[in-house]
C-alpha positions as CSV (number, residue, x, y, z in Angstrom):
1,X,98.0,-56.3,45.4
2,X,98.5,-58.9,42.8
3,X,98.0,-58.7,39.4
4,X,94.8,-59.0,37.8
5,X,93.4,-60.5,34.4
6,X,90.2,-60.3,32.3
7,X,90.4,-61.9,29.0
8,X,93.4,-60.2,27.2
9,X,93.4,-57.2,29.8
10,X,96.1,-57.6,32.7
11,X,96.4,-55.1,35.4
12,X,99.4,-54.6,37.6
13,X,100.1,-52.7,40.5
14,X,101.9,-49.2,39.6
15,X,103.6,-47.2,42.0
16,X,102.4,-44.1,40.3
17,X,99.8,-42.8,37.8
18,X,101.3,-40.7,35.0
19,X,99.8,-39.2,31.9
20,X,96.9,-37.2,30.5
21,X,93.6,-38.1,32.3
22,X,91.2,-39.5,29.7
23,X,87.4,-38.5,29.2
24,X,86.3,-42.5,29.6
25,X,86.9,-45.5,31.5
26,X,87.4,-48.0,28.5
27,X,90.7,-50.1,29.3
28,X,90.0,-51.9,25.8
29,X,87.9,-52.7,23.0
30,X,87.6,-55.9,21.0
31,X,89.0,-55.5,17.5
32,X,86.4,-58.4,16.5
33,X,83.5,-57.9,18.4
34,X,83.7,-54.3,19.3
35,X,83.1,-55.4,23.2
36,X,84.5,-53.3,25.7
37,X,86.5,-53.9,28.8
38,X,85.4,-50.6,31.0
39,X,84.7,-49.7,34.6
40,X,81.0,-50.1,35.1
41,X,80.8,-49.4,38.8
42,X,82.7,-47.2,41.3
43,X,85.0,-44.2,41.2
44,X,87.9,-44.4,38.6
45,X,89.9,-42.3,36.5
46,X,92.1,-43.4,33.4
47,X,95.3,-41.9,32.1
48,X,97.4,-42.3,28.9
49,X,100.9,-41.9,28.7
50,X,103.2,-43.0,25.8
51,X,100.5,-45.7,24.6
52,X,100.4,-47.1,28.3
53,X,97.2,-46.8,30.3
54,X,97.0,-46.3,33.8
55,X,93.9,-46.7,36.2
56,X,93.3,-45.1,39.4
57,X,90.7,-46.3,41.5
58,X,89.4,-44.1,43.9
59,X,86.3,-45.8,45.5
60,X,87.0,-48.9,47.8
61,X,86.3,-51.0,44.6
62,X,85.4,-50.8,40.9
63,X,84.0,-53.2,38.8
64,X,85.7,-54.1,35.2
65,X,83.1,-55.5,32.8
66,X,83.1,-57.1,29.5
67,X,80.2,-58.7,27.7
68,X,82.1,-62.0,27.2
69,X,83.9,-62.3,30.6
70,X,83.0,-62.4,34.2
71,X,83.1,-59.1,36.1
72,X,86.0,-58.4,38.5
73,X,86.5,-56.6,41.4
74,X,89.4,-54.0,41.4
75,X,90.5,-52.7,44.8
76,X,91.3,-49.3,45.1
77,X,94.8,-48.0,44.0
78,X,96.7,-47.5,40.8
79,X,97.4,-50.2,38.3
80,X,99.0,-50.4,34.9
81,X,96.9,-51.8,32.1
82,X,98.3,-54.2,29.6
83,X,97.0,-56.2,26.5
84,X,98.2,-59.6,26.5
85,X,100.5,-60.5,23.3
86,X,101.5,-63.7,21.9
87,X,104.3,-65.1,19.5
88,X,103.9,-66.1,16.3
89,X,106.8,-67.0,13.6
90,X,106.2,-63.6,11.8
91,X,106.7,-61.6,15.3
92,X,104.6,-60.6,18.6
93,X,101.1,-59.8,18.2
94,X,98.4,-58.6,20.4
95,X,95.4,-61.3,21.5
96,X,92.4,-60.7,19.8
97,X,89.5,-60.5,22.1
């Protein structure tokens, strides 16, 4: 499995899922627009541990959607969810979507 990206959300393969199961499938919410990166089709579970999200795709595939990006198909498996950051002279900051 290769890393996948949708806007500022990056999914990398995870060796195992850890953390507390969350009651939703929203991977990230836009700070400016309020739009969400969320699983809209397929069976999946989302976990969180120490501020890091982990996605477990149970079905053959799941669809990640966002109002401003093309939907992507995520294959079955375990994924770590990261938010892209960029460097400024004042330090690192998360990319706003």
